[in-house]
C-alpha positions as MATLAB code, in Angstrom:
seq = 'MRLNNLLSQKKAAITKKWFALVIKTYPSETAKFLKSQKDPFANPVGRTIYRELEALFAELLKGIDYETITSSLDPIIRIRAVQNFSPSQATGFIFFLKNVIRESLHKEILEEQIINELLLFESKIDELSLIAFNLYMQCREKIYELKANEMKNRTFRAFERAGLVSEIPEVEPDLKPIINIKEASNDS';
ca = [
     -30.982   27.705  -10.308;
     -31.841   26.780  -13.881;
     -28.427   25.324  -14.655;
     -28.581   22.809  -11.805;
     -31.980   21.613  -13.023;
     -30.660   21.131  -16.550;
     -27.528   19.369  -15.275;
     -29.592   17.108  -13.027;
     -31.805   16.117  -15.961;
     -28.762   15.205  -18.073;
     -26.685   13.772  -15.223;
     -26.437   10.214  -16.611;
     -25.465   11.339  -20.122;
     -22.932   13.858  -18.829;
     -21.334   11.276  -16.537;
     -21.067    8.749  -19.398;
     -19.413   11.308  -21.685;
     -17.050   12.401  -18.904;
     -16.111    8.774  -18.231;
     -15.473    8.189  -21.952;
     -13.089   11.166  -22.058;
     -11.248    9.986  -18.934;
     -10.849    6.512  -20.425;
      -9.354    8.017  -23.604;
      -6.364    9.167  -21.507;
      -5.268    5.519  -21.250;
      -3.499    3.515  -23.967;
      -5.998    2.236  -26.550;
      -6.054   -1.417  -25.411;
      -6.473   -0.416  -21.773;
      -9.165    2.108  -22.691;
     -11.045   -0.516  -24.673;
     -10.962   -2.900  -21.707;
     -11.936   -0.248  -19.142;
     -14.873    0.840  -21.271;
     -16.190   -2.558  -22.334;
     -15.685   -4.752  -19.248;
     -18.766   -4.302  -17.061;
     -17.883   -6.858  -14.372;
     -16.657   -4.844  -11.337;
     -14.468   -7.754  -10.197;
     -12.756   -8.097  -13.570;
     -12.498   -4.321  -14.007;
     -12.185   -2.632  -10.607;
     -10.358    0.375  -12.078;
     -13.065    1.169  -14.629;
     -15.834    0.586  -12.105;
     -14.148    2.771   -9.482;
     -13.556    5.615  -11.920;
     -17.152    5.572  -13.174;
     -18.683    5.316   -9.702;
     -16.560    8.161   -8.325;
     -17.199   10.403  -11.344;
     -20.920    9.968  -10.694;
     -20.414   10.892   -7.042;
     -18.250   13.904   -7.922;
     -20.805   15.242  -10.368;
     -23.626   14.765   -7.856;
     -21.613   16.620   -5.213;
     -20.856   19.477   -7.607;
     -24.593   19.870   -8.162;
     -25.128   20.226   -4.408;
     -22.113   22.382   -3.634;
     -18.659   21.443   -2.531;
     -18.289   19.587    0.716;
     -14.536   19.092    1.049;
     -14.800   15.738    2.844;
     -17.222   14.259    0.322;
     -15.278   15.570   -2.659;
     -12.015   14.249   -1.232;
     -13.465   10.809   -0.546;
     -14.680   10.565   -4.148;
     -11.566   12.028   -5.732;
      -9.101    9.998   -3.679;
      -9.643    6.582   -5.344;
      -9.369    8.048   -8.849;
      -6.255   10.042   -8.011;
      -4.618    7.054   -6.281;
      -5.188    4.957   -9.395;
      -3.733    7.635  -11.651;
      -0.811    8.370   -9.300;
       0.492    4.802   -9.472;
       0.065    4.700  -13.242;
       2.867    7.185  -13.868;
       0.678    9.941  -15.217;
       2.220   13.388  -15.020;
       0.473   15.727  -12.556;
      -1.410   17.467  -15.372;
      -2.461   14.152  -16.943;
      -3.510   12.692  -13.599;
      -5.707   15.639  -12.641;
      -6.613   17.114  -16.026;
      -9.601   14.802  -16.425;
     -11.541   17.169  -14.182;
     -11.464   19.894  -16.822;
     -13.048   17.491  -19.314;
     -16.274   18.033  -17.406;
     -16.393   21.671  -18.546;
     -16.367   20.612  -22.199;
     -18.931   17.876  -21.635;
     -21.297   20.331  -19.952;
     -20.824   22.962  -22.655;
     -21.505   20.397  -25.393;
     -24.461   18.858  -23.578;
     -26.097   22.194  -22.812;
     -24.948   24.266  -25.770;
     -28.451   25.086  -26.959;
     -29.784   25.797  -23.455;
     -26.823   28.022  -22.613;
     -27.508   30.193  -25.651;
     -31.294   30.242  -25.375;
     -31.755   30.639  -21.642;
     -28.873   33.000  -20.970;
     -27.431   30.921  -18.139;
     -23.816   31.780  -18.877;
     -23.337   33.406  -15.457;
     -24.586   30.274  -13.724;
     -22.294   28.207  -15.923;
     -19.304   30.330  -14.966;
     -20.097   29.855  -11.276;
     -20.419   26.110  -11.798;
     -17.130   26.026  -13.684;
     -15.428   27.767  -10.764;
     -16.494   24.755   -8.648;
     -14.831   22.510  -11.220;
     -11.672   24.616  -10.918;
     -11.773   24.195   -7.146;
     -12.207   20.467   -7.637;
      -9.074   20.389   -9.779;
      -7.036   22.073   -7.047;
      -8.192   19.500   -4.517;
      -7.295   16.741   -6.993;
      -3.830   18.176   -7.522;
      -3.169   18.240   -3.773;
      -4.329   14.639   -3.481;
      -2.117   13.626   -6.384;
       0.933   15.230   -4.771;
       0.209   13.477   -1.465;
      -0.057   10.141   -3.274;
       3.190   10.693   -5.181;
       5.002   11.715   -1.984;
       3.807    8.493   -0.352;
       4.946    6.455   -3.360;
       8.416    8.054   -3.252;
       8.596    7.484    0.494;
       7.682    3.813    0.044;
      10.252    3.420   -2.739;
      12.975    5.053   -0.632;
      12.179    2.838    2.360;
      12.170   -0.247    0.162;
      15.547    0.691   -1.308;
      16.953    1.339    2.153;
      15.657   -2.027    3.388;
      17.040   -3.856    0.333;
      20.439   -2.246    0.791;
      20.501   -3.103    4.484;
      19.563   -6.740    3.769;
      22.274   -6.968    1.076;
      24.899   -5.570    3.461;
      23.661   -7.933    6.160;
      23.978  -10.966    3.829;
      27.476   -9.843    2.868;
      28.441   -9.684    6.529;
      29.057   -5.947    6.400;
      26.451   -5.180    9.031;
      26.057   -6.671   12.437;
      24.318   -5.827   15.641;
      26.290   -3.714   18.069;
      26.459   -5.606   21.351;
      25.109   -3.771   24.326;
      28.021   -2.902   26.570;
      27.538   -1.204   29.856;
      29.824    1.783   30.295;
      32.550    1.649   32.898;
      31.531    4.317   35.367;
      34.598    4.354   37.639;
      35.415    7.781   38.974;
      38.123    9.541   37.053;
      40.619   11.402   39.131;
      42.024   14.502   37.575;
      45.844   14.279   37.821;
      46.296   18.029   38.493;
      43.812   17.977   41.315;
      45.435   14.879   42.800;
      48.917   16.485   42.730;
      47.688   19.790   44.285;
      46.025   17.943   47.146;
      49.303   16.373   48.305;
];
């Protein structure tokens, strides 16, 4: 496959461009920090995004193994899910890869007639975006669940402090036999 060879040769440059486009989705000060801070301890978000983009691109070159793709997508999507991105903003970074590839291989695409290979590769990117969207929705559901539980716990603690909630004492039921009055009067 000629396209895979070309993509493999330009893997580092494509990943850097893809990362730069992802970083542009953040506010300018945040983007500047994520791009410039190289220390992984000072910038775990930027480091995680870059590392996982590299892994995603490498996996796309091989094929799509769902488990591997999911394990690389998950950290990026988790980061973006807690940052209040809309679903399209949180997952749309995947489509940036199409533009980066087209720009990086523009000349080769025209000269070597590899458009069909490119279309097949882009369908993998589309599949990747669907996986990312599902991950995003799972993350958001978990966030809403955590928020609801936290609110429920806060409310319960407030009611408890106000004396509006107390434990119900365990009382054993009185299990004496009940005599039906009609039956008792018919028996006599």
